[in-house]
N, C-alpha and C positions, 0 to 999 in steps of 0.2 A: 480745381486745384492747379496752382501755378507750378510749372516745372521747367527746367532748362536741360537741354540735351546736347552734348558735344558730339562732333564728328570731324573727320579729316585727319586723324592720326595715322601713323604708319611707320614703315621702315625706309629710311633714305640714307644716302651716303653724306659724309661731311661735305659742306659747301653747297649742298642742294637746298631746295626750298619746300615748304609745306604751308598750306593755309588751313587753319582750324576754323570751324564754324560752331556757333552755339545758337540753337533755336529755342525760343521761349513759347510756351503754350499755356492755355488757361488765361486768367486775367493778367495782362501785362501793362506796363506803364513806361513810357519813354523817359520819364523823370528819374528812373532808377540809375544809380551809378553801377556800372558793370565792370567786371574784371576777369582776368585770366590768372590762374595760379598753377604752380607745378610742384610735384613732389617726386624726388628721385629716391631710389631704394636707400634706406639708412639715413636719409636726410629729412629735415623739417620742411614742411610746406612753405613756399615763398610766393609772394606776389610778383607777377611778371609784368603786367600792364593793366591799366584801368582807364575808363573813359566815363565822364559824367554827362549829365543831360545837356550841357552846353557844348559838348564836344571837346572839352579840355581833356588832355591825356597825361599820363604819368607812367614812367617805365623804370624797372629795376636797372641798375647800372650795367649789369651783365648782359642785357639785351638791347641797350640803347644803340640806335643806328642799324640794327639788324631786324628787329621786330616792329610791326605796326599794328596797332589796335584800331578797329573801326566798327561802325554799326550801321545797320539799315533799319530805321524805325518802321518803315512800311512793311518790312518782312519780319519784324521782331527777331532779328538775327544779329549776333555779334561775331566779329571775325578777329583772327590773329594771323597776320601774314608773317611768316618766319623765313628769313633769308640767311644765307651764309651760315647754315646750321653747323654746330659743333657737337662732338660726342658728349660733352658736358651738358648739352641741352636735353639729353635723354631723360625722360620723366613721364609720369602721368600728368596730363594737363586738365585742369578743371576750370569750368566757367562758373561764375558766381555773381550774385546781385546783392547790392546794399539798397534796401527799399526804404531807407529813411529819407524823408522829404528834405531836399536841399543838400544832400550829401555831395561831396566833391572828391577829387582825386588827391592822393598824397603818397609819395614813395612807392609807386607801383600798385597801390591798392585804393580802397575807398575809405573815406574818413571815419565813418561810424562802424565799419566792420560788415562783413558779408553775412546775410541771413538766409540765402537761398543758394544751394549748391547742386551742380550736376554730378554725374557719376564718373566722369572723366573719360579721356581718350588717350591712348598710349602713343607716345612719340619715341622712336628709337633711332639714334643716329650712329651709323657705323663709321669707323675710321678708315 
């Protein structure tokens, strides 16, 4: 059974950095489009960043220039480097995959929608 597990969340102060990781297990495929999402209390889940099999990336406007998504196919691991963190970045962060063949990135997510989700890792930014 394929699953993805996030790690790296925590409590940091505004202006600091965190790196989230997402490790896949079971059958995995480097052709998947992968993404990071977040959901703050009382708000809808939003796409933060995505990366497709060719390495093309897409980011939400709110994180452009501060967050970087990357992946290491050899390690089946997805990363989200988050710099210059703000209190409004506080949320549960989820890793997800779009396993549709040929999917690409659009507006901080993957074109066909995500069909595999992790359980999330909590990021809290204090002011």
